[in-house]
C-alpha positions in Angstrom: 35.0 44.6 -33.2 34.8 44.3 -36.8 32.2 46.0 -38.6 30.2 45.0 -41.8 31.6 47.5 -44.0 35.0 46.8 -42.6 34.5 43.1 -43.4 33.3 44.2 -46.9 36.1 45.9 -47.9 38.6 43.3 -46.8 36.8 40.7 -48.8 36.9 42.7 -51.9 40.9 42.6 -51.7 40.6 38.9 -52.3 40.2 36.7 -55.2 37.0 36.4 -56.3 37.4 32.3 -56.4 38.3 32.3 -52.6 36.9 29.9 -50.8 36.0 30.2 -46.9 35.5 27.9 -44.6 34.4 28.3 -40.5 34.9 26.2 -37.5 32.6 23.9 -36.5 32.4 22.3 -33.0 31.3 19.0 -31.8 31.3 17.6 -28.7 30.0 14.5 -27.5 29.2 13.8 -23.4 32.7 15.4 -21.9 34.8 15.5 -25.1 34.8 18.3 -28.1 36.4 19.1 -31.0 36.6 21.5 -33.9 37.3 21.3 -37.2 37.0 23.5 -40.8 33.3 23.6 -42.6 32.1 25.5 -45.6 30.8 28.4 -45.1 26.7 28.4 -45.9 25.3 31.8 -46.4 22.0 32.1 -44.6 18.4 31.0 -46.5 15.6 34.1 -46.4 15.2 34.1 -43.1 18.3 34.7 -42.0 19.3 30.6 -40.4 22.3 28.7 -41.9 24.0 26.0 -41.1 27.7 28.1 -40.3 26.3 31.3 -40.6 23.4 33.2 -38.4 22.4 37.1 -38.6 20.7 38.2 -35.6 18.6 41.7 -35.1 17.3 41.5 -31.5 16.6 44.8 -30.5 16.9 42.9 -26.5 20.8 42.6 -27.4 21.2 46.5 -28.6 22.9 45.8 -31.9 22.8 43.8 -34.8 25.6 40.9 -35.6 26.5 38.0 -37.4 27.4 35.4 -36.4 29.8 32.5 -38.7 30.8 29.3 -37.3 29.0 26.1 -36.0 29.2 25.3 -32.0 
């Protein structure tokens, strides 16, 4: 498991112009495939097309999901 602090520390080692892509899963009927899409940061409500932040007490702790499925 990676924490936000560890992720931030790692990202700070990369060149600032580095782009970030995440996997998106597409399904149709019985088939599915994955492809890379641009990472889009969440809006002010924590929702985005390729990243979402959840701060749900019932799940035990906050978590961030990247990708689309």
